[in-house]
N, C-alpha and C positions, 0 to 999 in steps of 0.2 A: 568169393571173398568179400563182396560188398555187404554181406549180411553178418559179418563178424561183429560180435557185441563189443562195445567200449568196455575195457577192463582196466584194473589197476594191478599190474603184475608185481609191483614192489612199492613199499612205503619205507623209506630210510630215515633214520634219525642220526644227526651228526652235529658236532659242535660248530662247524663252519662249512659253508659252500662257497667255492670260488669259481666264477665263470672265466675261462681262459680267453684272452684276447685273440682274435684271429680265428681260432677253431670253434669257439663257442662251447667247448666241452666243459663239463662240470667236474670239479675235484671235490671230493668229500673228505673233510678233515675231522678226525675223531669220531668215527662211526661207532654207535653203541646200540644196545638192545634193551637195556634196563637201567634203573638207578639203584645203587646201593648207597644208602645214606646213614649217618650216625644217629639221627633222631627225627621225630615227627613233631609238628609239621615241618615241611621243608620247602623253601622257595628255590627252585632249580635255576641254574645259570641259563642265560639265553641259549637257544639251540635252533636247529632247522629240522622241519619235517619236509621231506621231498617225496611227492607222489609221482610215480611213473604212470602215465596214461597211454594206453595202447589202443589202436584202432579208431581213433577219433579222426574223421575224414571231412567234416563239414567246415570248409574254409569260409572266410568272409563273414563270420559272425562272432559275437561275444557269448560266452557260455558261463553261467554262474557256477562257482565252485565254493565249497565250504570245507574247512578242516575242523573237526570237532574232537575234543578230548572229554571223555565221560567216565563216570564210575560204572561199575557193573550193574548198578541199579538204574542207570540212565540219567544220573544227575550231571549236567554240564559243568565241567571244570574250567574249560577254556575253548574259545572258538575264534575263527577268522573267516570272513566272507569276502569274496571278490569276484572278479570276472576275468576270464582268460580270452584274449582276442587272437584270432588266427588270420593268416593271410587270406586275401580274397580269391582263393582258388581251392579246389579239392586237394586234400593232403594225400600223400602216397600211402599205399597199403604197407603195413608193417612199421609205420612210423611210431616211435615212442617219444612222447613229450614229457620232459622232466619239469616239475613245478615246485621249486624250493620255496618254502614259506618260513619266515622267522617266527619263533615263539618266544615271547618276552613276558615276564610277570606270572609264570605258572607256579602255583603253590599246590602241593599235595598235602592234605590234612591228615591222611592215614595211609599206612602201608597197604598194599594189595595190588590187584590187577585193574588196569585202566584200559579203555578201548579208544583207539585212534581211528576215526571214521573219515573217509573221503566221500563227499557228496557232490555229484556233478549234475546240474540241471534238475535238482530235487530228488535224485536217485542215488542211493548209497551204492558206490561201485567198488569200494575197497575198505578193508579194516584190518587192524592188527592189534593184538594184545601187547601191553607193555607192563612189566611188573616194577613196583617200587618196594624195596626191601630195606628193613633196618638191619644194619650190620655193624657190630662193634668194631671200633678202630683197632687195627692190629698194633700190638706193642712191639717195639724193636727187640731183637734177641739180646739177652744179657751178655755183657762183655766178659771174656774169660780172664 
């Protein structure tokens, strides 16, 4: 079990993340998987990207982490860099660490597929595709 690789089993997008007092559990409010917008370009409302990191066992150190949003051509649209600090002991096997990160000021210039990458200690450990689609607003049905 000591040789299990560090992986990202999930990358969630949500409008809000709340850490519950006492339990430390996260509540995800308004989970979504794509944007349907009326026109382009569009600046999206602030949201959270939460990476779930599994099998990280090296306590007592800071680890650099980056979240990158890119076009399919590799053009950076948005990014955040930081460090995650863990307690000064080995972490238990099977532990999943949830890392919510706020995203503010993201603008999509065109519709299409975008790649959300999670990079830990200079190694890409997870990614997911997210689509931005232009959808005409729905008209209310006519009254009879």
